[in-house]
C-alpha positions as CSV (number, residue, x, y, z in Angstrom):
1,M,-30.1,0.1,6.9
2,G,-26.7,-1.0,5.7
3,L,-25.2,-0.1,9.0
4,G,-27.7,-2.3,10.8
5,L,-26.9,-5.3,8.6
6,A,-23.1,-4.6,9.0
7,L,-23.5,-4.5,12.8
8,C,-25.5,-7.8,12.8
9,G,-22.8,-9.4,10.7
10,L,-20.1,-8.0,12.9
11,F,-21.6,-9.4,16.1
12,L,-22.9,-12.7,14.6
13,G,-19.5,-13.5,13.0
14,P,-17.5,-14.3,16.2
15,I,-20.3,-16.4,17.8
16,F,-19.6,-19.6,15.7
17,P,-15.8,-19.9,16.1
18,N,-15.9,-18.9,19.7
19,S,-18.7,-21.4,20.6
20,S,-16.9,-24.1,18.6
21,S,-13.6,-23.8,20.5
22,W,-15.4,-23.2,23.8
23,I,-17.5,-26.4,23.5
24,A,-14.3,-28.4,22.6
25,R,-12.5,-27.0,25.7
26,K,-15.5,-27.5,28.1
27,T,-16.2,-31.1,27.0
28,P,-12.8,-32.8,26.5
29,G,-14.1,-36.3,27.4
30,F,-17.2,-35.9,25.2
31,P,-16.2,-35.5,21.5
32,L,-19.9,-35.9,20.5
33,A,-20.5,-32.3,21.8
34,T,-18.8,-30.7,18.9
35,T,-20.6,-33.1,16.5
36,V,-23.9,-32.0,18.0
37,L,-22.9,-28.4,17.6
38,M,-22.0,-28.9,13.9
39,I,-25.2,-30.7,13.2
40,S,-27.2,-27.9,14.9
41,I,-25.3,-25.3,12.8
42,M,-26.0,-27.2,9.6
43,A,-29.7,-27.5,10.6
44,G,-29.9,-23.8,11.2
45,A,-28.2,-23.1,7.9
46,F,-30.9,-25.3,6.2
47,I,-33.9,-23.9,8.1
48,F,-33.3,-20.2,8.5
49,P,-32.4,-18.9,5.0
50,P,-35.8,-19.8,3.5
51,I,-37.5,-18.2,6.5
52,L,-35.4,-15.1,6.3
53,G,-36.0,-15.0,2.5
54,F,-39.8,-15.2,3.1
55,I,-39.6,-12.3,5.7
56,L,-37.5,-10.3,3.2
57,E,-40.0,-10.8,0.5
58,I,-43.0,-9.9,2.7
59,S,-41.7,-7.0,4.7
60,G,-38.6,-5.8,2.8
61,T,-35.2,-5.0,4.3
62,D,-36.7,-3.5,7.5
63,G,-38.3,-6.7,8.5
64,F,-35.2,-8.7,7.4
65,L,-33.1,-6.6,9.7
66,L,-35.5,-7.0,12.6
67,A,-35.5,-10.8,12.1
68,L,-31.7,-10.9,11.8
69,A,-31.4,-8.8,15.0
70,T,-33.8,-11.1,16.8
71,L,-31.6,-14.1,15.8
72,L,-28.6,-12.3,17.0
73,G,-30.2,-11.5,20.3
74,L,-31.3,-15.2,20.8
75,S,-27.8,-16.4,19.9
76,A,-26.2,-14.0,22.4
77,I,-28.7,-15.0,25.1
78,F,-28.1,-18.7,24.7
79,F,-24.4,-18.4,24.4
80,S,-24.2,-16.2,27.6
81,Y,-26.5,-18.5,29.5
82,S,-24.4,-21.5,28.5
83,Y,-21.1,-19.7,29.3
84,K,-22.3,-18.6,32.7
85,N,-23.7,-22.1,33.7
86,W,-20.8,-24.1,32.3
87,R,-18.0,-22.1,33.9
88,S,-15.4,-24.0,35.9
């Protein structure tokens, strides 16, 4: 269980700084893009902790790990899609 949480943290950790710098490089004439990214990150930090806490309460650490891995997968999919379609 601990290994699964450590792996999720290891792979989730680099997504934020890389996406932040990547958005800034890809949209030099549109400074609002990084603002939208920051607002989205803040909204996610506001919305997901209570949801994950509820899942942890209901199903324990196994359900929490599954939910966290699902969020990791969704983040990786959206980042990969954006990176592939915004390449120049």
